[in-house]
N, C-alpha and C positions, 0 to 999 in steps of 0.2 A: 504494500500500500504506500502511496505517496505520503511524504511527511506532512504536506499541507494540501488541503483540498482546493479544488478550483474555486469554489465559492468563497473560501477564506481568503485566497489570493485576491479575488475580485473585490472583496470588502475592503482590504487594505489599499488596493489601487484606487478605488473610488475615494476613500478617505484622503489619500495623498493628493489626488487630482482636485479635490475641493479647495486645496490650498491653505488649509488651516493648520496643518501639521507636517513636519518634515520627516525624512527617512529615519533619522536617528531616533526621533521621538516615537515614531510608529514601532520601530524595532523594540524599543524599551517597553512601550505600552503592551505589546503582545508577546513579550519574552522571546523574541527572535534574536539569536546570537549575533547576527551581523546585518547591518543595513543594506549590504550589497544584494541580498536576496530580494528585498523590496524594490531596489533600483532595477534589477533584472526583470521583475514582474511588470513594473510600470513601463519599461522600454518595450517588452514583448507585447503588452496590451496596446500601446500606442501604434505599433506597426502591424500587428496581426489581429487585434481585437480580442474577444473572449477566447477564441481558439488558441491564442498565444499563451494562455495560462494553463491550458490542459496538459496533462501528462500523457504522452503518446503511449498507447498500449501495444502498438504494432512495431515490429522491427522493419525499418525502411532499408531497402537495398539501394544504395547509391552507386552509380557507375564509377569506374575508375576515372573517367574523364571529368565527371562532376567533382569528385574528391580533389583531383589534381588542380582543377580550376579554383576551388575554394581555398586550398592550401596556398596557391600562388597569389590570390587576392590578399590573403593574410600576410604572407611573407614580403610582398612588395610594399607593405605598410599602408595600403589603401583603406583597409577596414579592420575594425576590432573583431574579436570573436563574437561579441554580442550583436554588433551591427550586421555582421555576416549572417548570423542565425536569424535575425529579424527579417532581413531582406530576402532570405532564401526559404523562409517559413520552416526553419529547423527549430523545434521546441527546446532542444537541449544544446546550448553553446559548447558544452564540454566535449561533445563528439567532434567538434572542429578542433579543439585543443588536442584531442587524441590523434586525429589525422595528421596534424602538424608535427606532433612529437614522433609519430611513426615514420613520417617522411624524412624528418631530420636524422633519424637513426638508420633507416634502411633504404632511403630513396623511394622511388616509385614502387618498389617491391612491398614496402610497408603499407601501401594503399590498396593492394590487391586483396580480394576476398580471401578470408582464411577458411581452410577446411575444418569442418567440425567432426 
């Protein structure tokens, strides 16, 4: 189960967007260890709407070309992990981090699908 429900995330995003409370105060109010989570939710909501707050229950299979393009966009400094995830409708920016790390370690081989 996800640590925070989509409804809970939406509640905090709305509260932030009303402009009466900041990230740090929201984190303290709801006992969230780091304000970064709320920043991520707000950013995802602004670019993807409600769907950006949902936890994907399906495994997406991204092509090698797609992964390579995303990695190159990050490495050229054009976009952050979060902005890439938002623009490409990837709900979990950490997957991009994983691709970049694998690419740095193994090159294009690190982006190829792994056998299970």
